[in-house]
N, C-alpha and C positions, 0 to 999 in steps of 0.2 A: 504494500500500500504506500502511495506517495504521502508526503507530509509537507504542509505549508505552515510557516510561522508568521503570525501577525505581531509586529514589533512596534511599539510606540503609537498605537492607534487608541482611540478613545470611544469606541462604538458601544452602544448599550447592549448589543447582542451580536450574534454571528449568523443571523438568519440569511442574509444576502449571500455571504461567503459560503455557507453550507449548501445553499441551493445551487450555486454555480459550480462549486467544487465538490459536487456529489461524489462520494466514494473516496474522498481525500481526507486524511486526518489533519486536524487543525490545532495548533498550539498557539498560546498567546503569552507575550512577555512585555515588560515595560520598556526595555531597551535604554534605561536611564544611564547605565554605565557600560563600559566595554565588557566587563564580566557578564552582565545581564544579557547583552547581545549574543555573546559567544555561547553562553549556557542554553538560552532558549532556542538558538538556531542549530544546536548540535544534532546532526543526523537528519536535518530537514532538507527538502529538495528545492524549495523556493521560499524566499523571504519577502513578505509584503510589509513595507516600512513606512511609518509616518515621518514627519519632518524632524523630530527631535533626536532619534538615534543617530550617532555619528559613526560612520563606517570608515574609520581611519585605516591607514596601511596596516597597523598592528592588529586591528580587529579583523580585517579581511584575511590576513595571513592565518588566523586561528579558526576561521569559519570552515565548516565542512561543505556547506551549501555554496554553489557557484552561480546563484541567480538572485538578483534583488529587483523587486518591483517597487519603485518609489511612488507611493500613493499620493501623487501630487505633481506639480510642475517642476519645482526646483530640485536639482541633484547635487547641490553644493555640500550636502551632508555625506556624500560618497567621494572617496579618493578615486576619481575616475582613472587616472593614469595607472595606479596600482591595480585597480580592478581589471584594467585592460591587460596588464602583464600577467595576471593570474588566470585569465581566461573566463571571466565572469560574463553573464548576462547582466546588464543594468538597463532597466526600462523605466520610463516615466509615464505619467498620464497628463498630457498637456492640454487636452481638449475638453475640459470640464469647467463649470463655474463662471463662464463668461458673463451671464446675466447677473449673477449674484455679486461678483466683484465690481462690475460696472455700476450696479445699483448702490452698493455701499460707497463707492467713490463719489457718486453724485450726492449721496446723503451727507458725506463729510464736507463736500464743497458747499452745499446749501446751508448746513448747520453752521459752518464757519462764517459764511457771508452774513447770515442773520444773527450771529453772535449768540446762538442758542445756549451753549454751556454757560456763558457769562450771564445771560438773561436769567437762567435758572438759578444761579447762585445769588444774583442780585435780589430776586423776589424772596428767596428763602431767608435772606438776611434782613428782610423787612424793608427793603429799599424799593423805590419806584421811579419810573421815568426812564429816559433813554440817553441822558447826557453822558453816562459812562460807556455807552455802547457805540458812540459815534466813531468813525463815519460808517454808514451803510449805503450801498448802492444797488440799483437795479441791474440784473444781468445784461440788459441792453446797453448799459454804459460801460461794460467791462470787456476785457480780452482774456480769453482762456487759452493756455498753452498746454498741449498734450505731447508728452515726450514718450515716444514709442507708439507704433501704429499696427500692432498685431491685433488679435481678436478682441482683446479687452480695450485697447486704445481706440480702435475703430468704433466700438459700441459706446464708449464714453464720449467720443466726438459727436456721435449721433444724438446722444442725450443732451449734451450741452447746446447743440444747435436747436434742438426741440424746445429747450427751456427758454431760449431767446437771447443767448449771449451776443453781444455786438460783433465779436469776431472770435473765431476758434482757429488757432494756428497750430502747426505741428512740426515736430522734429523727429525724423527717423532716417538715418543715412542709407537704409536699405529699401526705402519705399519712395517711388517716384512721386513727386508733388509734395512730399513732406520735407522740404529742403531748407526750412528756416534753420539757420545756425543756432546751436544750443544757447550760446551767449546772447544772441539777439532775442531769442524767445524769452529768456529770463528777464531781459531788460524791458520787454514790451508787455509781458503778461501780468494781469492782476491775479490770476489763478494759474498755478502750475501743478499739473498732476502727472505722476510718473508711472509708466507702464512699459519700461524697457528692461532688457536683461542686464545691462551694465557692461563696463569694460571687461574684456576677456581676462585681464590680469587680476581681477578681483578688487581693483581700486575703486573708490567712490566715484560715481558719476558727478555728484555735486560736492566739491571740496570748497575750501575757503575762497578760491578765485571765482568759482561759479556762483556761490551763495552771495558773494559781495556784489554781483551784478544784478541780483534780483531787485525788482521794483519796490520802492518803499511802500509799506502798507499791504503788501501782497500776501497771498495764502499759498502754502505748499502742502500738497497732499501726496502721500505715498502708500499705495496698497500693493506694491510690486515686490520689492526686496529691501530689507533693512540695510543691506550693504551698499545701496545706491547713494546713501547720504553719510557724510562725515558728521557725526553727532556733535562733537565739540564746535565744529565750524558752524553748524546750524544754530546751536545755542548762542554763540557769539553774534551771529547775524540777527537772530530774533531780538537780542538785547538792543540792537540798532534799528529794529523794525523792518529788516530785510531777511526773511519775511516777517510780517507781523504775527501771523498765526501759522502753526504747523499742525496738520491733521494726519496722524500716523497710525497705520494698522500693523506694520511690520517693523522689526527691530533686529539689531545685532548687538548682543545675543538676545535670545528669547528664553524666559521673560527678560525685559530690559532692566538695565541699571539707569535710573532716571536722575541720578544725582547731578549729572552734567547740566540738566535742565532746571535745577533748583531755582535759579533766579528768574526764570521765564515760565514757570509751570502753569500759570494762569493763561498763558497764550497757547497752550497745547490742547488738542482734542485727541484722545487716545482710544483705541479699541484693541483687544487682545488677539490679533491675527484671526479675525472672524469674518473678513470681507468675503471669503469664499463660501461661508456657511449659510445654507438653508437646509431644511429637511430634504428637499428635492435634490439639491446639489450633493449632499452627503451620500444619498442613495446612488446617484450617478457615479460619483467617485469610487465608492466601494465596489459597484458592479464592474466598472471598467478595470479596476485593479485586479479583481478576482479573475476576470476573463484573460487578462495578460498572463497571470500565473498559470491558468489552465492551458493556454497556448504553449507556454514553455514546457509544461509537463507532458503535453501531447507531441512535442517535438516539432511544432509549427512556428513560423516566424511571428514574433510579437508585432503589434502595430506600431509601437514607438520605441525602438531600441536606441539606446545611447551608446552602449558598449556591447560588442558581440564576442562570443568565445573565440571565434576564428581570428580575432585581432591580437591574441596573446603573442607575446614576443619571447 
């Protein structure tokens, strides 16, 4: 009998996995430490992994399984070069959650524009009026900048246009027509929302230089990857009002250390990496992950391979 390990997932039951992986034994582990990962994956055929377990070179060396399905888009939790040398399958699920992430992004943008967290605090403190909430503007008076024009970036662009933003401009060097330079976009945009994979070397997309070019009073939204933003540079920029508000769903590390933002904490809107989540999206993600595991077990090509066994050196 084949065995599949679910590591670092937080599902209330295994009904979806058991249905798709009928006849396959399923084990579950937290994957919080290297020891946990190695222990729960011992003797299994395929690992389905959430975002928190870290498959470092040392962990990969000790694993008996040679197949990892990353239940999500990002694969930065896996040492891909070492996985390639060892002959692993590494597969991800990139085609889920578009509607949910775009909707969450729009929610953060509108909440920041209307100062909803600040308004909530003000009323709960027994205050009234809007003098502390100035300035607010209509979407038609503002320019939104979308960085990255993949599935989610395109959907966010559509939503911003539907809401009635005065202009929606984009930056994506790989997409024709989205050719606004990043620095120019930052200078022009009242709202900047990130939907890009980031530099290949892992460096931040927005460092001190980029953040310094942001428009005074602007809003920065990140529902893509925490590594896109240099956190100390962002905190320093927020202290100068560039941007005035940051709405963040993703962080490095997770959970985040927010001490760097202590001086500007009231300018933050935060959510705990939940942009992707709805009941419908979770069902979609679980099913697609389980089907990828089943394809590997059956010896057929997964839909979204990142590393293939034949690439081993």
